[in-house]
Backbone as ProteinMPNN parsed JSONL, in Angstrom:
{"seq_chain_A": "MVRMIRACIQSLLKFVNSGNGLVGIAMILYGIWLMRAWQRHLGHFPFERPDDPIPWFMYSFFGVGILLCVITCVGHIAAETARGCCLHIYVMLVFVVLMVEAGLATDVFLNRDWEEDFPMDPSGSFDQFKQFIRLNFDICQWIGISMMSIQGLSLLLAMLLKAIGSRRYYDSDDDYAPERLPLLKNALHSPSTCVIGDPVFPSKNDAWNKRTDDE", "coords_chain_A": {"N_chain_A": [[38.965, -21.151, 16.818], [37.77, -20.611, 14.367], [37.578, -17.879, 14.563], [40.286, -17.16, 14.459], [41.014, -17.959, 11.854], [39.318, -16.325, 10.362], [40.31, -13.792, 11.096], [42.888, -13.913, 10.017], [42.299, -14.077, 7.261], [41.035, -11.627, 6.916], [43.161, -9.851, 7.438], [44.937, -10.567, 5.37], [43.361, -9.893, 3.149], [43.174, -7.113, 3.444], [45.877, -6.438, 3.123], [46.505, -7.378, 0.496], [44.607, -5.959, -0.915], [45.571, -3.413, -0.671], [47.41, -3.181, -2.705], [45.88, -2.599, -4.999], [45.13, -0.023, -4.304], [47.616, 1.344, -4.31], [48.31, 1.164, -7.025], [46.167, 2.627, -8.087], [46.645, 5.19, -6.974], [49.079, 5.797, -8.214], [48.23, 5.929, -10.885], [46.483, 8.106, -10.753], [48.259, 10.206, -10.101], [49.87, 10.162, -12.384], [47.953, 10.797, -14.294], [47.293, 13.411, -13.492], [49.719, 14.653, -14.015], [49.787, 14.415, -16.818], [47.59, 16.02, -17.435], [48.506, 18.54, -16.616], [50.632, 18.87, -18.397], [49.187, 18.956, -20.812], [47.71, 21.254, -20.351], [49.733, 23.207, -20.324], [50.477, 22.974, -22.963], [48.201, 23.884, -24.332], [47.957, 26.439, -23.307], [45.991, 27.41, -21.696], [43.351, 26.555, -19.372], [41.939, 23.263, -19.714], [38.907, 22.702, -21.608], [38.191, 25.332, -21.418], [37.62, 26.71, -23.657], [35.105, 26.233, -26.111], [35.791, 24.916, -28.47], [37.947, 23.299, -27.936], [39.842, 20.296, -28.251], [39.045, 17.001, -27.003], [40.953, 15.35, -24.75], [40.863, 12.199, -24.396], [42.34, 10.087, -23.33], [43.946, 10.815, -21.075], [42.006, 11.61, -19.251], [40.549, 9.277, -18.997], [42.51, 7.617, -17.905], [42.946, 8.921, -15.482], [40.386, 8.648, -14.356], [40.177, 5.844, -14.075], [42.133, 5.427, -12.149], [40.946, 6.744, -9.93], [38.729, 5.084, -9.627], [39.963, 2.654, -8.868], [41.004, 3.427, -6.392], [38.632, 3.916, -4.986], [37.558, 1.32, -4.994], [39.496, 0.122, -3.405], [39.026, 1.366, -0.918], [36.411, 0.433, -0.403], [37.011, -2.279, -0.247], [38.635, -2.379, 2.071], [36.775, -1.619, 4.011], [34.94, -3.718, 3.747], [36.598, -5.877, 4.47], [37.132, -5.255, 7.127], [34.626, -5.168, 8.432], [33.388, -7.492, 7.536], [30.876, -7.966, 6.515], [28.032, -9.113, 4.67], [26.808, -7.493, 2.646], [28.706, -5.492, 2.047], [30.835, -7.086, 1.187], [29.678, -8.275, -1.052], [29.353, -6.054, -2.77], [32.036, -5.319, -3.097], [33.129, -7.635, -4.319], [31.674, -7.631, -6.691], [32.557, -5.22, -7.919], [35.336, -5.696, -8.23], [35.216, -7.919, -9.889], [34.048, -6.852, -12.227], [36.067, -5.029, -13.012], [38.137, -6.86, -13.493], [37.058, -8.278, -15.679], [36.948, -6.256, -17.641], [39.68, -5.634, -17.888], [40.621, -8.138, -18.776], [39.303, -8.281, -21.242], [40.489, -6.107, -22.62], [43.167, -6.945, -22.622], [42.97, -9.282, -24.142], [42.155, -8.219, -26.6], [44.388, -6.686, -27.269], [46.491, -8.555, -27.464], [45.593, -10.478, -29.282], [44.528, -9.183, -31.459], [45.877, -7.661, -34.204], [45.474, -5.145, -35.225], [44.727, -3.509, -33.083], [45.018, -0.891, -32.299], [43.36, 0.606, -33.865], [40.915, 0.349, -32.724], [40.604, 2.256, -30.809], [39.793, 5.695, -30.286], [41.247, 8.676, -31.793], [43.709, 10.412, -29.99], [43.984, 13.71, -29.132], [45.923, 14.911, -27.562], [48.218, 13.435, -27.738], [49.076, 11.757, -25.773], [48.284, 9.112, -25.667], [49.702, 7.968, -27.779], [52.325, 8.279, -26.83], [52.158, 6.616, -24.625], [51.732, 4.117, -25.844], [54.163, 3.886, -27.193], [55.895, 3.738, -25.032], [55.103, 1.294, -23.928], [55.846, -0.45, -25.988], [58.643, -0.18, -25.933], [59.238, -1.116, -23.407], [58.144, -3.708, -23.092], [58.279, -6.228, -21.797], [58.498, -5.561, -19.069], [56.099, -4.123, -18.713], [54.316, -6.161, -19.279], [54.702, -7.94, -17.121], [53.895, -6.253, -15.073], [51.171, -5.919, -15.69], [50.283, -8.597, -15.412], [50.798, -8.946, -12.698], [49.035, -7.074, -11.563], [46.513, -8.157, -12.313], [46.707, -10.586, -10.98], [46.779, -9.755, -8.307], [44.216, -8.615, -8.08], [42.661, -10.873, -8.657], [43.369, -12.534, -6.475], [42.405, -10.933, -4.402], [39.684, -11.086, -4.95], [39.234, -13.835, -4.486], [39.889, -14.056, -1.718], [37.919, -12.381, -0.635], [35.608, -13.833, -1.264], [36.061, -16.133, 0.262], [35.999, -15.015, 2.838], [33.362, -14.159, 2.851], [32.116, -16.646, 2.801], [32.839, -17.67, 5.306], [31.612, -15.864, 7.039], [30.128, -13.312, 9.187], [31.478, -12.04, 12.32], [29.648, -12.238, 14.389], [28.218, -14.553, 14.208], [29.803, -16.569, 15.093], [30.643, -16.249, 17.648], [31.186, -17.441, 20.96], [28.949, -18.974, 23.382], [29.606, -18.075, 25.869], [30.207, -15.396, 25.685], [27.806, -14.147, 25.688], [26.691, -14.768, 28.07], [26.658, -12.982, 30.4], [24.642, -11.234, 29.591], [22.396, -12.783, 29.588], [22.09, -13.737, 32.156], [20.857, -11.806, 34.024], [18.144, -11.978, 33.242], [17.539, -14.602, 33.912], [17.975, -14.479, 36.649], [15.961, -12.704, 37.452], [13.779, -14.239, 36.826], [14.067, -16.325, 38.621], [13.947, -15.131, 41.164], [11.544, -13.863, 41.289], [8.567, -12.822, 42.951], [6.195, -15.098, 44.305], [2.862, -15.387, 43.446], [0.833, -17.157, 43.512], [-1.172, -19.346, 45.302], [-1.351, -22.519, 46.446], [-3.683, -24.833, 47.468], [-6.422, -26.159, 49.506], [-9.627, -24.635, 49.378], [-10.918, -22.525, 51.999], [-13.768, -22.589, 53.902], [-16.274, -21.02, 55.94], [-17.543, -22.715, 58.822], [-20.756, -24.282, 59.679], [-21.45, -24.181, 62.386], [-20.036, -21.979, 63.361], [-21.297, -19.942, 62.014], [-23.91, -20.16, 63.158], [-23.437, -19.63, 65.896], [-22.607, -17.002, 65.713], [-24.97, -15.782, 64.883], [-26.612, -16.221, 67.1], [-25.383, -14.71, 69.072], [-25.845, -12.205, 68.028], [-28.592, -11.962, 68.374]], "CA_chain_A": [[39.653, -21.509, 15.582], [37.138, -19.879, 13.261], [37.962, -16.47, 14.709], [41.662, -16.994, 14.002], [41.011, -18.048, 10.39], [38.685, -15.116, 9.836], [41.228, -12.662, 11.293], [43.977, -14.039, 9.034], [41.774, -13.729, 5.936], [40.807, -10.174, 6.905], [44.458, -9.178, 7.308], [45.44, -10.806, 4.015], [42.569, -9.115, 2.21], [43.587, -5.715, 3.552], [47.213, -6.286, 2.561], [46.441, -7.539, -0.96], [43.794, -4.877, -1.463], [46.375, -2.193, -0.714], [48.056, -3.108, -4.015], [45.001, -1.839, -5.894], [45.206, 1.394, -3.938], [48.881, 1.914, -4.783], [48.202, 1.331, -8.481], [45.244, 3.733, -8.332], [47.317, 6.467, -6.668], [50.054, 6.046, -9.281], [47.505, 6.34, -12.088], [45.979, 9.463, -10.524], [49.385, 11.137, -10.216], [50.262, 10.241, -13.791], [46.902, 11.539, -14.993], [47.446, 14.839, -13.173], [50.879, 15.144, -14.76], [49.374, 14.562, -18.213], [46.717, 17.196, -17.533], [49.332, 19.737, -16.521], [51.352, 19.007, -19.666], [48.213, 19.386, -21.818], [47.373, 22.648, -20.068], [50.838, 24.043, -20.809], [50.448, 22.951, -24.427], [47.108, 24.735, -24.809], [48.12, 27.806, -22.822], [44.864, 27.742, -20.831], [42.77, 25.375, -18.769], [41.122, 22.482, -20.645], [37.473, 22.993, -21.688], [37.904, 26.757, -21.26], [37.041, 27.112, -24.93], [34.247, 25.144, -26.596], [36.375, 24.19, -29.603], [39.114, 22.53, -27.518], [39.682, 18.844, -28.407], [38.909, 16.252, -25.748], [42.005, 14.33, -24.575], [40.15, 11.144, -23.688], [43.217, 9.126, -22.669], [44.363, 11.262, -19.753], [40.851, 11.591, -18.35], [40.248, 7.866, -18.725], [43.55, 7.144, -16.992], [42.657, 9.531, -14.183], [39.166, 8.043, -13.835], [40.463, 4.471, -13.643], [42.848, 5.542, -10.873], [39.965, 7.044, -8.883], [37.93, 3.87, -9.432], [40.75, 1.697, -8.091], [41.066, 3.916, -5.008], [37.313, 3.667, -4.386], [37.48, -0.126, -4.751], [40.359, -0.161, -2.257], [38.3, 1.786, 0.294], [35.32, -0.525, -0.192], [37.614, -3.528, 0.185], [39.058, -2.278, 3.471], [35.556, -1.633, 4.829], [34.413, -5.084, 3.707], [37.484, -6.751, 5.243], [37.037, -4.928, 8.547], [33.301, -5.513, 8.961], [33.031, -8.859, 7.103], [29.427, -8.013, 6.277], [27.708, -9.664, 3.365], [26.507, -6.468, 1.64], [29.969, -4.866, 1.634], [31.611, -8.06, 0.422], [29.033, -8.433, -2.357], [29.697, -4.883, -3.584], [33.464, -5.4, -3.423], [33.32, -8.717, -5.29], [31.111, -7.207, -7.971], [33.435, -4.209, -8.509], [36.585, -6.328, -8.664], [34.91, -8.797, -11.024], [33.859, -6.007, -13.416], [37.383, -4.537, -13.418], [38.868, -7.984, -14.068], [36.51, -8.579, -17.002], [37.383, -5.206, -18.561], [41.111, -5.83, -18.14], [40.789, -9.336, -19.6], [38.888, -7.938, -22.597], [41.512, -5.27, -23.245], [44.371, -7.756, -22.87], [42.687, -10.176, -25.268], [42.145, -7.422, -27.825], [45.743, -6.237, -27.597], [47.374, -9.671, -27.815], [45.07, -11.285, -30.384], [44.179, -8.332, -32.598], [47.039, -6.891, -34.648], [45.042, -3.764, -35.478], [43.995, -3.073, -31.898], [45.1, 0.562, -32.164], [42.243, 1.214, -34.569], [39.715, 0.271, -31.894], [40.559, 3.409, -29.921], [39.759, 6.963, -31.032], [42.485, 9.459, -31.822], [43.906, 11.273, -28.828], [44.609, 14.951, -29.62], [47.06, 15.328, -26.74], [49.382, 12.62, -28.031], [49.461, 10.941, -24.611], [48.078, 7.701, -25.994], [50.831, 7.542, -28.609], [53.474, 8.148, -25.946], [51.945, 5.428, -23.803], [51.991, 2.956, -26.695], [55.605, 3.806, -27.435], [56.522, 3.267, -23.791], [54.818, -0.134, -23.796], [56.675, -1.178, -26.961], [60.037, -0.179, -25.497], [59.353, -1.855, -22.138], [57.029, -4.649, -23.185], [58.403, -7.278, -20.782], [58.164, -4.983, -17.76], [54.662, -3.827, -18.698], [53.603, -7.428, -19.236], [54.733, -8.437, -15.752], [53.063, -5.367, -14.254], [49.782, -6.279, -15.946], [50.007, -9.895, -14.791], [50.778, -8.745, -11.246], [47.778, -6.404, -11.211], [45.401, -9.094, -12.419], [46.87, -11.579, -9.917], [46.351, -9.108, -7.058], [42.758, -8.497, -8.087], [42.098, -12.215, -8.537], [43.545, -12.977, -5.096], [41.453, -10.17, -3.592], [38.364, -11.67, -5.193], [39.187, -15.127, -3.805], [39.845, -13.833, -0.271], [36.608, -11.833, -0.292], [34.636, -14.923, -1.327], [36.293, -16.969, 1.438], [35.503, -14.29, 4.005], [31.904, -14.211, 2.778], [31.685, -17.998, 3.162], [32.981, -17.839, 6.755], [30.548, -15.085, 7.648], [30.466, -12.25, 10.129], [31.941, -12.524, 13.612], [28.589, -12.431, 15.364], [27.683, -15.894, 14.08], [30.745, -17.549, 15.592], [31.017, -15.984, 19.027], [30.753, -18.506, 21.844], [27.841, -18.615, 24.255], [30.102, -17.408, 27.07], [30.208, -13.95, 25.487], [26.468, -13.621, 25.9], [26.196, -15.215, 29.36], [26.27, -11.884, 31.284], [23.412, -10.603, 29.166], [21.277, -13.67, 29.841], [21.955, -14.005, 33.57], [19.832, -11.015, 34.704], [16.811, -12.493, 32.952], [17.355, -15.814, 34.706], [17.852, -14.095, 38.052], [14.629, -12.141, 37.668], [12.804, -15.312, 36.786], [14.191, -17.152, 39.815], [13.646, -14.37, 42.379], [10.261, -13.168, 41.191], [7.684, -13.254, 44.043], [5.116, -16.016, 43.907], [1.529, -14.85, 43.738], [-0.114, -18.265, 43.427], [-1.276, -20.147, 46.532], [-1.917, -23.823, 46.125], [-4.289, -25.467, 48.646], [-7.894, -26.295, 49.491], [-10.33, -23.415, 49.819], [-11.399, -22.536, 53.384], [-15.13, -22.056, 54.024], [-16.709, -20.974, 57.352], [-18.411, -23.834, 59.219], [-22.137, -23.919, 60.042], [-21.51, -23.843, 63.816], [-19.584, -20.602, 63.544], [-22.368, -19.04, 61.552], [-25.026, -20.215, 64.124], [-23.017, -18.917, 67.105], [-22.604, -15.553, 65.413], [-26.36, -15.314, 64.802], [-27.142, -16.23, 68.461], [-24.836, -13.548, 69.765], [-26.512, -10.991, 67.557], [-29.93, -11.842, 68.976]], "C_chain_A": [[39.1, -20.73, 14.394], [37.496, -18.401, 13.327], [39.375, -16.23, 14.178], [41.739, -17.031, 12.466], [40.415, -16.792, 9.777], [39.603, -13.901, 9.967], [42.382, -12.711, 10.295], [43.503, -13.646, 7.639], [41.522, -12.231, 5.843], [42.128, -9.421, 6.733], [45.042, -9.36, 5.914], [44.675, -9.987, 2.984], [42.936, -7.641, 2.257], [44.945, -5.491, 2.889], [47.188, -6.372, 1.031], [45.663, -6.398, -1.592], [44.558, -3.561, -1.522], [47.125, -2.05, -2.038], [47.211, -2.367, -5.031], [45.053, -0.351, -5.595], [46.482, 2.058, -4.414], [48.863, 2.135, -6.293], [47.278, 2.502, -8.816], [45.878, 5.091, -8.06], [48.337, 6.816, -7.748], [49.368, 6.516, -10.56], [46.939, 7.759, -11.947], [47.097, 10.488, -10.683], [49.837, 11.281, -11.668], [49.223, 11.0, -14.615], [46.983, 13.033, -14.73], [48.635, 15.43, -13.93], [50.553, 15.328, -16.237], [48.476, 15.78, -18.401], [47.506, 18.494, -17.466], [50.117, 19.953, -17.816], [50.418, 19.475, -20.785], [47.802, 20.827, -21.613], [48.491, 23.579, -20.544], [50.866, 24.077, -22.336], [49.357, 23.864, -24.979], [47.306, 26.186, -24.414], [46.979, 28.274, -21.964], [44.327, 26.429, -20.273], [41.95, 24.607, -19.803], [39.634, 22.818, -20.501], [37.15, 24.462, -21.42], [37.289, 27.319, -22.532], [36.218, 25.95, -25.489], [34.855, 24.334, -27.728], [37.625, 23.395, -29.229], [38.857, 21.036, -27.736], [39.664, 18.152, -27.045], [40.014, 15.205, -25.662], [41.464, 13.167, -23.743], [41.094, 10.238, -22.883], [43.57, 9.565, -21.254], [43.194, 11.246, -18.771], [40.424, 10.163, -18.035], [41.247, 7.28, -17.733], [43.301, 7.659, -15.583], [41.416, 8.892, -13.551], [39.371, 6.618, -13.354], [41.225, 4.477, -12.321], [41.913, 5.835, -9.716], [39.113, 5.815, -8.582], [38.682, 2.833, -8.601], [40.875, 2.126, -6.634], [39.736, 3.697, -4.286], [37.143, 2.181, -4.064], [38.34, -0.517, -3.554], [39.675, 0.214, -0.948], [37.164, 0.825, 0.615], [35.872, -1.862, 0.303], [38.07, -3.501, 1.632], [37.852, -2.29, 4.408], [34.974, -3.039, 4.888], [35.272, -6.037, 4.526], [37.363, -6.496, 6.735], [35.711, -5.387, 9.145], [32.9, -6.953, 8.661], [31.537, -9.014, 6.929], [29.156, -8.423, 4.843], [27.485, -8.61, 2.298], [27.785, -5.812, 1.134], [30.809, -5.822, 0.795], [31.009, -8.292, -0.96], [29.402, -7.275, -3.286], [31.153, -4.951, -4.025], [33.731, -6.47, -4.481], [32.805, -8.305, -6.664], [32.026, -6.195, -8.665], [34.73, -4.828, -9.029], [36.344, -7.229, -9.874], [34.732, -7.993, -12.311], [35.199, -5.487, -13.929], [38.199, -5.651, -14.063], [38.373, -8.318, -15.473], [36.941, -7.533, -18.037], [38.862, -5.371, -18.902], [41.361, -7.059, -19.017], [40.384, -9.073, -21.043], [39.917, -7.096, -23.326], [42.772, -6.073, -23.564], [44.165, -8.708, -24.042], [42.705, -9.43, -26.589], [43.555, -7.023, -28.243], [46.603, -7.391, -28.107], [46.893, -10.449, -29.039], [44.738, -10.472, -31.631], [45.386, -7.489, -32.99], [46.699, -5.424, -34.883], [44.268, -3.207, -34.291], [44.026, -1.561, -31.725], [43.929, 1.249, -32.853], [40.95, 1.163, -33.773], [39.555, 1.46, -30.97], [40.511, 4.683, -30.753], [41.092, 7.693, -30.948], [42.548, 10.39, -30.62], [44.619, 12.547, -29.269], [45.827, 15.371, -28.815], [48.334, 14.544, -27.048], [49.83, 11.739, -26.876], [49.309, 9.457, -24.9], [49.217, 7.158, -26.849], [52.103, 7.376, -27.77], [53.371, 6.899, -25.073], [52.203, 4.159, -24.603], [53.483, 2.783, -26.965], [56.347, 3.301, -26.201], [56.301, 1.775, -23.601], [55.681, -0.944, -24.763], [58.134, -1.267, -26.507], [60.254, -1.009, -24.236], [58.245, -2.915, -22.058], [57.095, -5.706, -22.082], [58.018, -6.753, -19.397], [56.67, -4.7, -17.663], [53.83, -5.107, -18.631], [53.563, -7.987, -17.815], [53.916, -7.555, -14.82], [51.584, -5.691, -14.446], [49.396, -7.603, -15.314], [49.926, -9.766, -13.266], [49.479, -8.074, -10.802], [46.601, -7.361, -11.255], [45.502, -10.191, -11.357], [46.423, -11.014, -8.572], [44.835, -9.017, -6.986], [42.078, -9.864, -7.989], [42.221, -12.768, -7.127], [42.611, -12.229, -4.152], [40.042, -10.729, -3.738], [38.21, -12.997, -4.455], [39.086, -14.958, -2.294], [38.501, -13.271, 0.167], [35.529, -12.918, -0.322], [34.816, -15.878, -0.147], [35.767, -16.308, 2.7], [33.98, -14.271, 4.027], [31.391, -15.589, 3.172], [31.787, -18.237, 4.665], [31.909, -17.062, 7.491], [31.075, -14.073, 8.634], [30.812, -12.838, 11.482], [30.807, -12.811, 14.581], [27.984, -13.835, 15.3], [28.59, -16.945, 14.705], [31.237, -17.221, 16.993], [30.465, -17.085, 19.925], [29.621, -18.014, 22.729], [28.305, -17.915, 25.506], [30.094, -15.906, 26.931], [28.849, -13.35, 25.794], [25.899, -14.047, 27.25], [25.824, -14.069, 30.285], [24.977, -11.223, 30.877], [22.205, -11.467, 29.493], [21.046, -13.89, 31.327], [20.929, -13.125, 34.273], [18.426, -11.522, 34.441], [16.531, -13.748, 33.768], [17.186, -15.478, 36.179], [16.477, -13.515, 38.353], [13.573, -13.219, 37.692], [12.854, -16.159, 38.046], [13.714, -16.428, 41.071], [12.33, -13.619, 42.294], [9.321, -13.683, 42.277], [6.543, -14.105, 43.502], [3.788, -15.441, 44.351], [0.456, -15.933, 43.72], [-0.067, -19.046, 44.731], [-1.99, -21.427, 46.169], [-2.43, -24.455, 47.409], [-5.798, -25.54, 48.527], [-8.535, -25.005, 49.953], [-10.894, -23.589, 51.226], [-12.76, -21.861, 53.421], [-15.506, -22.012, 55.504], [-17.671, -22.125, 57.66], [-19.801, -23.338, 59.619], [-22.257, -23.531, 61.503], [-21.067, -22.422, 64.071], [-20.65, -19.621, 63.108], [-23.525, -19.008, 62.532], [-24.689, -19.468, 65.388], [-23.019, -17.42, 66.895], [-24.01, -15.007, 65.386], [-26.955, -15.236, 66.191], [-26.63, -15.025, 69.229], [-25.496, -12.272, 69.325], [-27.889, -10.807, 68.172], [-29.839, -11.508, 70.457]], "O_chain_A": [[39.846, -20.256, 13.537], [37.693, -17.749, 12.302], [39.633, -15.219, 13.526], [42.447, -16.229, 11.858], [40.935, -16.258, 8.798], [39.671, -13.073, 9.058], [42.808, -11.675, 9.783], [44.22, -12.959, 6.912], [41.77, -11.627, 4.799], [42.2, -8.461, 5.966], [45.583, -8.415, 5.339], [45.269, -9.447, 2.051], [43.002, -6.987, 1.217], [45.152, -4.5, 2.188], [47.781, -5.534, 0.351], [46.012, -5.922, -2.673], [44.234, -2.69, -2.329], [47.443, -0.936, -2.454], [47.735, -1.596, -5.835], [45.025, 0.48, -6.503], [46.455, 3.2, -4.872], [49.338, 3.159, -6.785], [47.568, 3.282, -9.723], [45.675, 6.037, -8.822], [48.454, 7.972, -8.154], [49.873, 7.407, -11.242], [46.92, 8.52, -12.914], [46.908, 11.521, -11.325], [50.147, 12.382, -12.125], [49.572, 11.754, -15.523], [46.769, 13.838, -15.637], [48.574, 16.556, -14.422], [50.997, 16.301, -16.848], [48.583, 16.489, -19.401], [47.201, 19.445, -18.186], [50.253, 21.085, -18.28], [50.809, 20.297, -21.613], [47.569, 21.552, -22.58], [48.211, 24.634, -21.112], [51.235, 25.089, -22.932], [49.567, 24.544, -25.984], [46.858, 27.081, -25.131], [46.975, 29.427, -21.532], [44.777, 25.345, -20.642], [41.331, 25.216, -20.676], [39.165, 23.171, -19.419], [35.989, 24.815, -21.217], [36.529, 28.286, -22.49], [36.614, 24.793, -25.345], [34.476, 23.18, -27.931], [38.299, 22.867, -30.113], [37.764, 20.555, -27.437], [40.205, 18.664, -26.065], [40.006, 14.252, -26.442], [41.598, 13.162, -22.52], [40.689, 9.682, -21.862], [43.499, 8.76, -20.326], [43.367, 10.911, -17.6], [39.984, 9.877, -16.921], [40.87, 6.533, -16.83], [43.432, 6.917, -14.609], [41.397, 8.627, -12.349], [38.803, 6.219, -12.337], [40.988, 3.624, -11.466], [42.055, 5.254, -8.64], [38.809, 5.534, -7.423], [38.094, 2.202, -7.722], [40.855, 1.283, -5.737], [39.719, 3.333, -3.11], [36.647, 1.825, -2.995], [37.958, -1.391, -2.775], [39.738, -0.539, 0.024], [36.975, 0.446, 1.77], [35.274, -2.502, 1.167], [37.913, -4.489, 2.349], [37.899, -2.899, 5.477], [34.562, -3.5, 5.952], [34.741, -6.915, 5.206], [37.48, -7.428, 7.531], [35.683, -5.935, 10.247], [32.162, -7.568, 9.43], [30.992, -10.091, 7.172], [29.927, -8.13, 3.93], [27.915, -8.789, 1.159], [27.939, -5.597, -0.069], [31.423, -5.415, -0.191], [31.74, -8.484, -1.932], [29.725, -7.491, -4.453], [31.472, -4.676, -5.182], [34.476, -6.233, -5.431], [33.432, -8.6, -7.681], [32.249, -6.296, -9.871], [35.169, -4.519, -10.136], [37.175, -7.292, -10.779], [35.209, -8.404, -13.369], [35.449, -5.498, -15.134], [38.877, -5.423, -15.064], [39.175, -8.609, -16.361], [37.261, -7.878, -19.174], [39.252, -5.26, -20.064], [42.217, -7.026, -19.902], [41.026, -9.568, -21.97], [40.197, -7.326, -24.503], [43.371, -5.912, -24.627], [45.076, -8.918, -24.843], [43.211, -9.942, -27.588], [43.879, -7.022, -29.43], [47.355, -7.23, -29.069], [47.709, -11.024, -29.759], [44.674, -11.017, -32.733], [45.866, -6.686, -32.189], [47.564, -4.559, -34.75], [43.268, -2.512, -34.47], [43.148, -1.001, -31.069], [43.545, 2.354, -32.469], [39.989, 1.857, -34.106], [38.482, 1.66, -30.402], [41.126, 4.747, -31.817], [41.95, 7.361, -30.13], [41.576, 11.064, -30.28], [45.755, 12.475, -29.737], [46.678, 16.104, -29.318], [49.421, 14.96, -26.65], [50.845, 11.05, -26.977], [50.106, 8.641, -24.437], [49.648, 6.02, -26.665], [52.869, 6.436, -27.983], [54.364, 6.218, -24.817], [52.826, 3.224, -24.098], [53.998, 1.664, -26.965], [57.304, 2.535, -26.309], [57.205, 1.064, -23.162], [56.19, -2.005, -24.4], [58.78, -2.301, -26.674], [61.342, -1.546, -24.026], [57.512, -2.992, -21.072], [56.067, -6.045, -21.494], [57.303, -7.419, -18.648], [56.044, -5.002, -16.647], [52.771, -5.135, -18.005], [52.52, -8.453, -17.356], [53.306, -8.054, -13.875], [50.826, -5.732, -13.476], [48.312, -7.73, -14.744], [49.087, -10.399, -12.625], [48.892, -8.456, -9.79], [45.779, -7.379, -10.339], [44.475, -10.676, -10.882], [45.768, -11.704, -7.79], [44.238, -9.309, -5.95], [41.051, -10.006, -7.325], [41.291, -13.401, -6.626], [42.082, -12.816, -3.208], [39.3, -10.829, -2.761], [37.163, -13.255, -3.86], [38.288, -15.639, -1.649], [37.992, -13.64, 1.225], [34.629, -12.913, 0.518], [33.829, -16.38, 0.392], [35.156, -16.968, 3.54], [33.372, -14.356, 5.093], [30.344, -15.698, 3.81], [30.941, -18.918, 5.246], [31.352, -17.556, 8.471], [32.276, -13.978, 8.89], [30.486, -13.99, 11.769], [31.002, -13.575, 15.525], [27.311, -14.259, 16.238], [28.188, -18.101, 14.835], [32.168, -17.864, 17.478], [29.379, -17.604, 19.668], [29.358, -16.815, 22.824], [27.517, -17.23, 26.158], [29.986, -15.194, 27.93], [28.752, -12.169, 26.125], [24.75, -13.729, 27.559], [24.772, -14.137, 30.92], [24.267, -10.694, 31.733], [21.102, -10.946, 29.659], [19.926, -14.199, 31.733], [20.165, -13.655, 35.079], [17.589, -11.495, 35.343], [15.418, -13.94, 34.258], [16.379, -16.088, 36.88], [15.894, -13.805, 39.397], [12.606, -13.152, 38.451], [11.826, -16.66, 38.501], [13.133, -17.057, 41.956], [12.037, -12.803, 43.168], [9.28, -14.892, 42.506], [6.011, -13.871, 42.417], [3.622, -15.055, 45.508], [-0.723, -15.63, 43.899], [1.022, -19.369, 45.205], [-3.104, -21.407, 45.647], [-1.663, -24.596, 48.361], [-6.382, -25.042, 47.564], [-8.011, -24.348, 50.853], [-11.303, -24.689, 51.599], [-12.898, -20.704, 53.024], [-15.091, -22.892, 56.258], [-18.52, -22.461, 56.834], [-20.006, -22.149, 59.864], [-23.056, -22.662, 61.85], [-21.65, -21.727, 64.904], [-20.876, -18.598, 63.754], [-24.097, -17.939, 62.744], [-25.531, -18.746, 65.922], [-23.388, -16.658, 67.788], [-24.237, -13.878, 65.822], [-27.718, -14.314, 66.48], [-27.387, -14.391, 69.963], [-25.694, -11.357, 70.124], [-28.317, -9.689, 68.458], [-30.865, -11.371, 71.123]]}, "name": "protein", "num_of_chains": 1, "seq": "MVRMIRACIQSLLKFVNSGNGLVGIAMILYGIWLMRAWQRHLGHFPFERPDDPIPWFMYSFFGVGILLCVITCVGHIAAETARGCCLHIYVMLVFVVLMVEAGLATDVFLNRDWEEDFPMDPSGSFDQFKQFIRLNFDICQWIGISMMSIQGLSLLLAMLLKAIGSRRYYDSDDDYAPERLPLLKNALHSPSTCVIGDPVFPSKNDAWNKRTDDE"}
């Protein structure tokens, strides 16, 4: 029964964790597209000249996508092995991402001047992103809620899998019977080297007869 529950949680964790990977891949592709557009605008590769401005938004977007893909890989490894160290790392990474997202969402929804908290982006990608969010606010809101729900569910499933433990703690004794039987057989069939009984000493008559024959 425990094996079945653990297998179901592992499958659910892999499935839910794949959502983070899809979001990460989409962010990486969008970041690459922004980099190509910025390269065409400059006419050369970024950072080729020391006086080039730093487009922080596209690189941050690209980096977050890579981070989500790494978290997805760690989550799949943790779900497959169900080991405590992998699950601890995965839970910690997802928790940090959730806290950052919650902080950004709180700043955006509660602070009217939230745009001033971010530096100016020379590429204009941040302004385009803000304009896209304003035009499609409802869709972006549901996408953000879905992402945080996926990450929260992944965190919950990982904690449940950690509570159940690894598969080696719940295997039945029948799985280890063949390994124990040879030891029992050796113990049963080992030759006995102990003899239990009264000690035998030569009698005095035998010793006297032997002495007479010698004389």
